C-alpha positions, -999 to 999 in steps of 0.1 A, spaced: -782 -504 770 -775 -494 735 -765 -509 702 -741 -482 687 -763 -478 656 -770 -439 656 -807 -433 650 -802 -396 641 -779 -366 641 -793 -339 666 -779 -307 677 -772 -292 711 -790 -258 707 -782 -245 744 -761 -249 772 -768 -235 808 -746 -237 838 -766 -247 870 -754 -249 907 -742 -284 900 -747 -295 864 -749 -281 831 -783 -284 814 -779 -292 777 -810 -288 754 -811 -308 722 -830 -304 691 -832 -341 678 -836 -331 642 -850 -363 623 -849 -387 655 -886 -394 664 -891 -386 701 -926 -391 702 -922 -421 726 -895 -405 747 -904 -394 784 -889 -377 811 -867 -402 828 -858 -420 796 -821 -426 785 -805 -413 753 -770 -418 741 -756 -383 732 -722 -387 714 -720 -423 731 -728 -411 766 -760 -421 782 -778 -392 795 -813 -391 813 -840 -368 799 -851 -344 825 -873 -320 805 -892 -318 773 -898 -283 759 -903 -262 728 -877 -241 712 -883 -223 681 -914 -243 674 -894 -275 676 -898 -304 705 -863 -307 722 -850 -328 748 -831 -316 778 -804 -333 799 -784 -325 831 -746 -331 829 -727 -334 857 -690 -319 860 -676 -353 863 -692 -364 830 -681 -331 812 -646 -338 824 -644 -374 809 -665 -368 776 -662 -348 745 -686 -328 728 -713 -321 755 -702 -287 765 -713 -265 735 -736 -262 708 -733 -284 678 -739 -316 661 -745 -348 682 -752 -385 675 -780 -398 693 -794 -431 699 -826 -440 720 -823 -469 745 -823 -505 733 -858 -523 737 -859 -559 742 -876 -567 710 -851 -544 687 -827 -559 667 -788 -558 679 -774 -543 648 -741 -532 664 -728 -542 694 -739 -541 731 -730 -504 743 -737 -493 779 -732 -455 770 -705 -455 797 -675 -436 781 -642 -451 793 -620 -425 780 -612 -399 752 -591 -408 722 -574 -383 697 -581 -383 659 -548 -390 640 -562 -392 605 -595 -395 586 -586 -403 549 -601 -417 519 -593 -452 512 -575 -459 480 -595 -452 449 -609 -483 434 -608 -503 464 -631 -488 491 -661 -476 475 -660 -442 488 -651 -454 523 -628 -434 546 -602 -447 573 -603 -433 606 -571 -436 626 -574 -429 667 -549 -428 694 -565 -443 725 -555 -437 760 -527 -461 771 -549 -478 798 -577 -486 773 -552 -498 742 -551 -532 759 -587 -538 754 -588 -529 717 -581 -557 693 -583 -562 656 -619 -576 645 -632 -565 680 -659 -538 684 -655 -504 699 -678 -474 702 -665 -439 685 -686 -409 696 -715 -437 704 -711 -455 666 -705 -491 666 -674 -499 647 -650 -528 639 -613 -524 646 -594 -531 615 -560 -529 628 -539 -520 660 -507 -507 664 -497 -500 701 -522 -476 714 -533 -465 678 -562 -483 660 -579 -477 628 -615 -485 617 -632 -482 582 -661 -457 577 -685 -464 548 -702 -440 530 -735 -446 549 -716 -443 583 -703 -407 571 -737 -398 559 -757 -409 589 -731 -398 618 -710 -368 627 -677 -387 621 -674 -373 588 -666 -340 604 -638 -351 625 -603 -336 620 -567 -345 634 -565 -334 669 -603 -338 676 -612 -356 708 -637 -385 707 -655 -405 730 -644 -443 733 -663 -471 749 -644 -505 748 -663 -538 740 -679 -553 772 -668 -586 763 -631 -575 760 -634 -558 796 -647 -590 813 -622 -611 794 -593 -590 809 -609 -592 844 -610 -630 844 -574 -631 831 -561 -608 860 -581 -630 885 -560 -661 873 -573 -696 880 -604 -698 901 
């Protein structure tokens, strides 16, 4: 379980195809992994992955993950070298600063726009507009929560399958979201509460 509060931006430095999975090697950069062990979970761009090895690359301590073909099929940004958002699994004593995130990507959205908020009103904020898959759109509500690339965000508005969120300067500085461009694919995880409310509504009266 995670919070959607990114703890560091790392970088996939190597990918190698195996018989049934792709091995990703991630340089955690500023993320402290001294307390990370083989078998631990780390969210990489919002996808919960299991640490399968800890190794040295160019004098730096890196973590490796095996990613299945199914995971690669339903996620974005895990198949090639590049920057990734990282979050270690939540501990019971940790603060829940974002919202409960499982690290199970529900679908891929498409960036429609990333634009500055009108000068004088947003203090350097940007508006991220994303088109969600139609099957996920019903779970997305204004003022609800959503994880985009593993980042916990509050939905500011919804129009059909399109939603928008506000990215404050800190979020832009501390995550990979600042590099998004129209047409980019992003990992989406809907709010757990929305999922269960929808399921209860489908079930009808007890």
